[in-house]
N, C-alpha and C positions, 0 to 999 in steps of 0.2 A: 512408504507406509503413511506418512502425514497426508498425502494426496488421497489415499484411499479413505482415511478417516474424514477428511474434509467432504469428499463425495457422499459418504454415508450421512454426514450431517445435513447436506443439502437435500438429499433424498428423504430424510425424515423431517424436515421442517414442515413442508406441506401436509404430510400425514398428521403432523402435530397441531395443525391449524393455522400455520403461518401463511400470510398471503405473499405473493411474489414481490409486491411493492414493498412490504415490510422488510423482506430479506434483502432486496436490492439496496434500500436505504441503510440497513445494517452495514452492509458490505461498503457502501460509499464512505460512511462515517469511520469504519475501520481502516479504509484506505487513507483517508485525511489524516487521522491520527498517526498511522505508521509513517507516512510521508513527512509530517511535521517533526516527529522524533527523529527520523533520518537526516532531515535538513539541520535540526539542532546539533546533532552529533557531528555533522559535517562542518558546521561552523566552529565547534569547539576543536575539532582536530586540525582544521586549517588554521585556526587562530594560534593554536599552540605551536604550530611550525612557522607560520608568517610572521608573528610578532617578534620573536627573537631574530629572525633573518633581517626583518626591517630595521631593528635596532642596530644590528650589526653593520648593515649597509649604509643606511641613511642617518641613524642616530634618533630617529623617530619611532614611536611605538605604533603608529598607525600605518598599516601597510598600504601602498599605492594599488588600488584594485580598480578594475574596469567596472563601473556600475551598470552598464547596459547588459553584458552577459550574465552577470550575477542576478540582475533582476528577472531576466528572461529564464534562468534556470529555477529560480526560487517560485516563479509564476507558473511555469510549464510543468515542473515536476508534479504538483498536486493534480493538475489537469490531466496529465497523461496516467497517473497512477489511478485515479478514480475512473477514468474511462476504461482502461484496461481491466481493472478488477470488476467493474460493473458488467462489462461485455462477458467476461468469463463466467460470472455469477448467472448472467441470463442464459448462457449456453448450458450451464450446470443444472439450472432449474428446469429447463426445457426437456432434458433427458429424463425418462422415467426410471430412476435407478432403483427405487424400492417399490415393493407392492406389499399390500396388507398381509399376504401369505408369507413372506420371507425377505430376507435381505441378500439373497444370493448375487442378484445382478448389481447391487450397490458396491460390493466389494470387488467384483471382477473388472 
């Protein structure tokens, strides 16, 4: 149901006068914000588990973490998210889902 609604939005944006570049820029910012919130929530959840575990095992509140893989994850997640969402948006904008006469194709 959500996919059909999103498809309908993509079909209506060009009819409302939005340019493809504007829509793709909006999607990229949406992807960046979503990824930032996801990474922040991941830090909170992992911290709530790792800090007590680290205190119990080592006596230190700072858990021993590998910096390289965490940095790669934190840098790669936004790149992958923006790329995927932008490509999906580009494909959605290419299909002519809505016509001025009706929205039957946008829903199907």
